FIVO-382614 format. One record per residue: residue in three letters; x, y, z of N, C-alpha, C in turn. Coordinates in Angstrom, 2 decimals, decimal comma, padded with zeros to 5 digits. Layout:
! residues N
  residuo     n.px     n.py     n.pz    ca.px    ca.py    ca.pz     c.px     c.py     c.pz
      ALA        X        Y        Z        X        Y        Z        X        Y        Z
...
This chain:
! residues 131
  residuo     n.px     n.py     n.pz    ca.px    ca.py    ca.pz     c.px     c.py     c.pz
      MET   062,91   254,56   127,25   063,55   253,36   127,72   064,02   252,46   126,58
      GLU   063,16   252,30   125,58   063,49   251,43   124,48   064,69   251,95   123,67
      ILE   064,79   253,24   123,49   065,90   253,83   122,76   067,21   253,64   123,51
      SER   067,19   253,84   124,82   068,42   253,65   125,60   068,85   252,19   125,59
      GLY   067,92   251,27   125,54   068,25   249,86   125,46   068,93   249,51   124,15
      ARG   068,44   250,11   123,03   069,07   249,90   121,73   070,48   250,47   121,69
      VAL   070,62   251,66   122,24   071,95   252,28   122,28   072,91   251,42   123,09
      HIS   072,44   250,93   124,22   073,28   250,07   125,07   073,70   248,80   124,32
      ARG   072,74   248,17   123,60   073,06   246,95   122,84   074,07   247,25   121,74
      LYS   073,91   248,39   121,05   074,85   248,77   120,00   076,25   248,97   120,57
      MET   076,33   249,64   121,70   077,63   249,88   122,33   078,24   248,57   122,80
      SER   077,41   247,68   123,34   077,90   246,38   123,79   078,43   245,56   122,61
      MET   077,74   245,63   121,47   078,17   244,90   120,28   079,50   245,46   119,78
      LYS   079,66   246,77   119,75   080,92   247,37   119,32   082,05   246,96   120,26
      ALA   081,78   246,95   121,55   082,80   246,55   122,52   083,19   245,09   122,31
      ALA   082,22   244,24   122,04   082,51   242,81   121,82   083,35   242,62   120,57
      ILE   083,01   243,32   119,49   083,79   243,22   118,25   085,21   243,69   118,49
      PHE   085,37   244,78   119,22   086,69   245,31   119,54   087,51   244,29   120,33
      LEU   086,91   243,65   121,32   087,62   242,65   122,14   088,02   241,44   121,31
      VAL   087,15   241,01   120,41   087,47   239,88   119,54   088,65   240,23   118,64
      ALA   088,64   241,44   118,08   089,74   241,87   117,21   091,06   241,90   117,98
      ILE   091,05   242,40   119,19   092,26   242,43   120,01   092,73   241,02   120,31
      SER   091,81   240,13   120,64   092,18   238,74   120,95   092,82   238,05   119,75
      LEU   092,24   238,26   118,56   092,80   237,64   117,36   094,18   238,19   117,04
      SER   094,38   239,47   117,21   095,71   240,03   116,91   096,74   239,56   117,92
      SER   096,34   239,36   119,17   097,31   238,86   120,15   097,63   237,39   119,90
      LEU   096,66   236,63   119,39   096,95   235,23   119,02   097,92   235,18   117,86
      ALA   097,75   236,04   116,88   098,66   236,07   115,73   100,06   236,43   116,17
      SER   100,20   237,39   117,05   101,55   237,77   117,50   102,14   236,72   118,41
      ALA   101,30   235,93   119,10   101,81   234,87   119,98   102,55   233,82   119,17
      SER   102,10   233,55   117,93   102,79   232,60   117,08   104,22   233,05   116,81
      TYR   104,39   234,33   116,52   105,72   234,84   116,23   106,57   234,93   117,49
      ASP   105,93   234,96   118,66   106,68   234,94   119,90   107,35   233,58   120,13
      LEU   106,94   232,58   119,37   107,50   231,24   119,51   108,61   230,96   118,51
      MET   109,07   232,00   117,79   110,11   231,81   116,80   111,19   232,87   116,98
      ASP   112,44   232,43   116,93   113,59   233,33   117,04   114,01   233,71   115,62
      GLU   113,90   235,00   115,29   114,19   235,46   113,92   115,64   235,18   113,51
      GLN   116,59   235,32   114,43   117,99   235,07   114,09   118,24   233,61   113,75
      LEU   117,66   232,70   114,54   117,82   231,28   114,24   117,07   230,92   112,95
      ALA   115,92   231,54   112,73   115,12   231,24   111,53   115,84   231,66   110,26
      ALA   116,68   232,69   110,34   117,39   233,17   109,15   118,30   232,10   108,56
      GLY   118,83   231,21   109,38   119,72   230,17   108,89   119,05   228,85   108,59
      ALA   117,73   228,80   108,71   117,01   227,54   108,53   116,22   227,53   107,23
      GLU   116,12   226,35   106,62   115,27   226,19   105,45   113,81   226,10   105,87
      VAL   113,57   225,41   106,98   112,22   225,18   107,48   112,22   225,42   108,99
      VAL   111,15   226,07   109,47   110,97   226,28   110,91   109,59   225,75   111,28
      VAL   109,56   224,84   112,26   108,30   224,25   112,70   108,19   224,26   114,22
      ARG   106,97   224,28   114,69   106,68   224,03   116,09   106,36   222,55   116,15
      ALA   107,02   221,81   117,02   106,85   220,36   117,03   106,91   219,81   118,44
      LYS   106,38   218,62   118,59   106,40   217,90   119,87   107,19   216,62   119,69
      LEU   108,14   216,41   120,60   108,93   215,18   120,56   108,04   213,99   120,88
      LEU   108,09   212,98   120,00   107,35   211,74   120,25   108,25   210,70   120,90
      TYR   109,42   210,46   120,30   110,37   209,50   120,88   111,71   209,60   120,17
      LEU   112,71   209,02   120,79   114,05   208,90   120,21   114,06   207,60   119,42
      GLU   114,38   207,68   118,11   114,36   206,51   117,25   115,63   205,67   117,37
      GLY   116,74   206,29   117,74   118,00   205,57   117,84   119,15   206,53   117,70
      ALA   120,36   206,01   117,92   121,53   206,90   117,83   122,77   206,12   117,50
      ASP   123,64   206,71   116,68   125,02   206,29   116,46   125,79   207,59   116,33
      LYS   126,24   207,97   115,15   126,84   209,30   115,00   125,78   210,38   115,19
      TYR   124,59   210,09   114,66   123,45   211,01   114,82   122,38   210,36   115,68
      ALA   121,75   211,17   116,51   120,54   210,73   117,21   119,37   211,09   116,30
      ARG   118,42   210,18   116,17   117,26   210,41   115,31   116,02   210,52   116,20
      PHE   115,35   211,66   116,07   114,17   211,96   116,86   112,93   211,94   115,98
      ARG   111,85   211,40   116,50   110,56   211,44   115,80   109,75   212,55   116,44
      VAL   109,26   213,50   115,61   108,49   214,63   116,12   107,17   214,75   115,37
      ARG   106,18   215,32   116,04   104,90   215,63   115,41   104,89   217,13   115,12
      VAL   104,63   217,50   113,88   104,58   218,91   113,49   103,24   219,50   113,95
      LEU   103,34   220,59   114,74   102,15   221,26   115,24   101,82   222,51   114,41
      LYS   102,86   223,19   113,93   102,67   224,42   113,16   103,91   224,66   112,31
      VAL   103,72   225,16   111,11   104,83   225,51   110,23   104,95   227,03   110,23
      PHE   106,12   227,54   110,65   106,36   228,98   110,67   107,05   229,46   109,40
      LYS   107,95   228,64   108,86   108,72   229,05   107,69   108,89   227,84   106,78
      ASN   108,54   228,02   105,52   108,71   226,98   104,51   108,64   227,67   103,15
      PRO   109,64   228,51   102,84   109,58   229,33   101,64   109,53   228,55   100,32
      LEU   110,09   227,37   100,29   110,05   226,56   099,07   108,81   225,67   099,01
      GLU   107,95   225,82   100,02   106,73   225,03   100,12   107,00   223,54   100,01
      THR   108,05   223,11   100,71   108,39   221,69   100,78   107,25   220,94   101,44
      THR   106,90   219,79   100,90   105,85   218,98   101,51   106,37   218,40   102,82
      LEU   105,67   218,71   103,89   106,06   218,20   105,21   104,97   217,28   105,72
      ALA   105,38   216,12   106,21   104,43   215,18   106,80   104,03   215,67   108,19
      ASN   103,01   215,06   108,76   102,59   215,39   110,12   103,66   214,97   111,14
      GLU   104,41   213,93   110,78   105,51   213,48   111,63   106,79   213,49   110,81
      LEU   107,89   213,93   111,45   109,18   214,01   110,78   110,25   213,29   111,58
      SER   111,28   212,82   110,88   112,50   212,35   111,53   113,49   213,50   111,49
      VAL   114,00   213,85   112,66   114,95   214,95   112,78   116,20   214,41   113,45
      ILE   117,37   214,72   112,87   118,61   214,22   113,45   119,42   215,36   114,06
      ALA   120,28   214,96   114,98   121,24   215,87   115,61   122,44   215,01   116,02
      TYR   123,59   215,64   116,21   124,76   214,88   116,65   124,45   214,21   117,98
      SER   124,80   212,94   118,10   124,44   212,18   119,29   125,20   212,63   120,54
      TRP   126,34   213,29   120,38   127,11   213,74   121,54   126,73   215,16   121,98
      ARG   125,75   215,78   121,30   125,28   217,12   121,64   123,79   217,05   121,97
      PRO   123,28   218,01   122,73   121,83   218,01   123,00   121,03   218,12   121,70
      GLY   119,95   217,36   121,61   119,10   217,36   120,41   117,73   217,93   120,72
      VAL   116,70   217,26   120,24   115,33   217,71   120,45   114,92   217,39   121,88
      PRO   114,55   218,40   122,67   114,16   218,15   124,06   112,73   217,64   124,16
      GLU   112,38   217,14   125,34   111,01   216,68   125,59   110,06   217,86   125,51
      GLY   108,81   217,58   125,16   107,79   218,62   125,11   107,70   219,26   123,74
      GLU   107,14   220,49   123,72   107,00   221,25   122,48   108,16   222,21   122,33
      SER   108,66   222,33   121,11   109,77   223,23   120,81   109,61   223,78   119,40
      THR   110,28   224,89   119,16   110,40   225,39   117,80   111,71   224,84   117,25
      LEU   111,64   224,17   116,09   112,79   223,52   115,49   113,19   224,26   114,21
      TYR   114,50   224,51   114,09   115,07   225,18   112,93   115,82   224,11   112,15
      LEU   115,34   223,82   110,93   115,78   222,63   110,22   116,45   222,95   108,89
      GLU   117,38   222,07   108,53   118,01   222,08   107,21   117,99   220,64   106,71
      ARG   118,12   220,47   105,41   118,15   219,11   104,86   119,44   218,42   105,26
      TYR   119,33   217,15   105,60   120,51   216,37   105,93   121,30   216,04   104,68
      ASP   120,59   215,65   103,62   121,24   215,25   102,38   120,32   215,60   101,22
      ASP   120,73   216,52   100,38   119,91   216,95   099,25   119,67   215,83   098,24
      GLN   120,51   214,82   098,22   120,41   213,77   097,21   119,39   212,70   097,56
      ARG   118,94   212,65   098,80   118,00   211,60   099,20   116,59   211,90   098,72
      SER   115,88   210,87   098,29   114,50   211,08   097,86   113,58   211,25   099,06
      SER   113,84   210,53   100,14   113,05   210,74   101,36   113,83   211,75   102,21
      VAL   113,20   212,87   102,49   113,89   213,96   103,16   114,06   213,65   104,65
      VAL   115,31   213,73   105,08   115,63   213,64   106,51   116,07   215,04   106,91
      TRP   115,55   215,54   108,00   115,85   216,89   108,45   116,86   216,86   109,57
      LYS   117,70   217,87   109,62   118,73   218,00   110,67   118,53   219,33   111,37
      LEU   118,73   219,35   112,69   118,72   220,62   113,39   119,84   221,49   112,81
      VAL   119,58   222,75   112,59   120,62   223,66   112,09   121,82   223,58   113,04
      GLY   123,00   223,35   112,49   124,20   223,22   113,31   124,33   221,87   113,98
      GLY   123,32   221,00   113,83   123,39   219,65   114,38   123,12   219,53   115,87
      GLU   122,66   220,62   116,50   122,43   220,55   117,95   121,37   221,55   118,39
      ALA   120,95   221,40   119,65   119,86   222,20   120,19   120,18   223,70   120,27
      CYS   121,41   224,07   120,61   121,69   225,50   120,82   121,56   226,31   119,53
      THR   121,66   225,69   118,38   121,51   226,39   117,10   120,28   225,93   116,32
      GLY   119,55   224,93   116,84   118,43   224,38   116,11   117,14   224,25   116,89
      VAL   117,11   224,74   118,15   115,89   224,61   118,97   115,72   225,89   119,78
      SER   114,46   226,31   119,92   114,14   227,41   120,84   112,74   227,21   121,41
      HIS   112,39   228,02   122,35   111,04   228,11   122,92   110,50   226,74   123,34
      ASN   111,27   226,02   124,13   110,86   224,70   124,61   109,87   224,85   125,76
      ARG   108,82   224,05   125,70   107,83   224,00   126,79   107,53   222,54   127,07
      ARG   107,86   222,10   128,26   107,66   220,69   128,62   106,26   220,39   129,02
């Protein structure tokens, strides 16, 4: 009886380790499921973010977002927890909820970095929106 109990515990432990490994690998792939590779190719930075509020608009609408995850940042640009992101005010910009944002610098000459949706609008700068 005691030997069969040990064997059962060993098998249960192996099964648990296997399930944990599968869960971790599916979580890792879930992150990439939130990014469009084609849109990411044209972006300097790709982040998962949540819209906080619209800061204002004239030629550009300025959105305040909270960065939830950084998917792409090859130059290791310092990113704050919150960013200002602009888009053309006459085109759709950052939608409500969580989205993946594909960003480019608005102006390389500015010391404080302002980010712009790639192409200046949602269809080329936003994907995977969840309200």
